[in-house]
Every structure is written in structure tokens, then in C-alpha cells.
C-alpha positions in Angstrom: -39.6 -11.5 -33.5 -42.6 -9.9 -35.0 -44.9 -11.3 -32.3 -42.5 -10.2 -29.6 -42.5 -6.7 -31.0 -46.3 -6.5 -31.0 -46.4 -7.8 -27.5 -43.8 -5.2 -26.5 -45.9 -2.4 -28.0 -49.1 -3.6 -26.2 -47.3 -3.9 -22.9 -45.7 -0.5 -23.3 -49.1 1.0 -24.1 -50.6 -0.6 -21.0 -47.8 -0.1 -18.5 -45.5 2.5 -20.0 -42.2 1.9 -21.8 -40.3 3.0 -18.7 -41.7 0.0 -16.8 -40.5 -2.6 -19.3 -37.2 -4.4 -19.7 -37.1 -5.8 -23.3 -34.3 -8.2 -23.7 -34.8 -8.4 -27.5 -34.0 -4.6 -27.7 -30.9 -4.9 -25.6 -29.3 -8.1 -27.0 -28.0 -6.3 -30.1 -26.7 -3.5 -27.9 -24.1 -5.7 -26.2 -25.7 -6.0 -22.8 -23.6 -8.3 -20.6 -24.7 -11.1 -18.4 -24.4 -9.1 -15.2 -26.6 -6.3 -16.6 -29.1 -8.9 -17.8 -29.3 -10.5 -14.4 -29.7 -7.0 -12.8 -32.5 -6.1 -15.2 -34.4 -9.4 -14.7 -33.9 -9.1 -10.9 -35.8 -5.8 -11.0 -38.8 -7.4 -12.7 -42.0 -8.4 -11.0 -43.0 -10.7 -13.9 -41.1 -12.1 -16.8 -42.8 -12.7 -20.2 -41.1 -15.0 -22.7 -42.3 -15.6 -26.2 -42.0 -19.3 -27.2 -42.1 -20.3 -30.8 -42.7 -23.9 -32.0 -39.0 -24.6 -32.5 -37.5 -22.8 -29.5 -36.2 -26.0 -27.9 -34.5 -27.1 -31.1 -32.6 -23.9 -31.9 -28.9 -24.7 -31.9 -25.7 -22.6 -31.8 -22.9 -22.9 -34.4 -21.5 -25.9 -32.6 -24.8 -27.8 -32.6 -25.6 -27.3 -28.9 -29.1 -26.3 -28.0 -29.2 -22.5 -27.3 -31.3 -22.9 -24.2 -28.5 -25.0 -22.7 -25.7 -22.6 -23.6 -24.8 -20.6 -20.4 -23.9 -17.6 -22.7 -27.2 -17.5 -24.5 -29.1 -14.4 -23.6 -32.5 -16.1 -23.4 -31.1 -18.9 -21.2 -29.5 -16.2 -18.9 -32.8 -14.3 -18.6 -35.0 -17.3 -17.9 -32.5 -18.7 -15.5 -32.2 -15.4 -13.6 -36.0 -15.1 -13.4 -36.6 -18.6 -12.2 -33.7 -18.5 -9.7 -35.3 -15.4 -8.1 -38.8 -16.9 -8.0 -40.0 -14.2 -10.5 -43.3 -15.2 -12.1 -42.4 -16.4 -15.6 -45.3 -16.1 -18.1 -44.8 -18.1 -21.3 -46.6 -16.8 -24.4 -46.9 -19.6 -26.9 -47.1 -18.5 -30.5 -47.6 -20.1 -33.9 -48.9 -23.4 -32.4 -46.0 -23.8 -29.9 -46.6 -26.3 -27.1 -45.5 -26.1 -23.6 -42.8 -28.7 -22.9 -43.3 -31.2 -20.1 -41.4 -30.5 -16.8 -38.6 -32.8 -17.8 -38.6 -31.7 -21.5 -36.0 -29.1 -21.2 -33.3 -27.8 -18.9 -32.2 -24.2 -18.6 -28.5 -23.7 -17.8 -27.8 -22.7 -14.3 -31.0 -24.2 -12.7 
């Protein structure tokens, strides 16, 4: 989260806060799936911060979060990819990009 916050601050400085949709800021505010899809649809580019364990994060039932259709990150990535919005992964803390078949995002 700290890295995402610093990236948000830099992007806001460069482009202006009014030109950014920051999912991290809105998740705690109870933004619904429809609103998330609308916000992502308005983007020209989608930046996602990827930590080393992002594919292994599980929900309370043991399912990978990225495969949960109600997970906010899965919703946002799926919305961006389905609209052919440029997705820019930012790998942090030694994270590695998965192979093409290494993960599946719900809804794709």
C-alpha cells in the first residue's frame, strides 16, 4: 500500500489529482462494481501495483482473490482488459510478471 500511495502522489503531481481514479482510495468507501466499471471505462491507461505475493493472496474461504468476481482488484483489471485499456503493471519488492497462462482474472 505504501508503494501505491507514493505512486499515486507522483501521478497526481504530474497529471493532477482530478485526472486520476485511485481504486485504493475508493475501496474503503464502498464503491460498487458498477461504479468501478464506469471509473475504469473512463481511463486511458490503468496502472496496477503488483507485489511478490499478489497471485497467492486468498480470501477467507481459501480462494485466490484475483479469481473472486467480487474482488475489487479483479473487477478493475477485468474491466480494463475487456475494454482494451492499456494496463501498466508496476512490479514492486522483487515481484515477477507471471507467464501468460500463470493467472486468470475473473470475467476474462
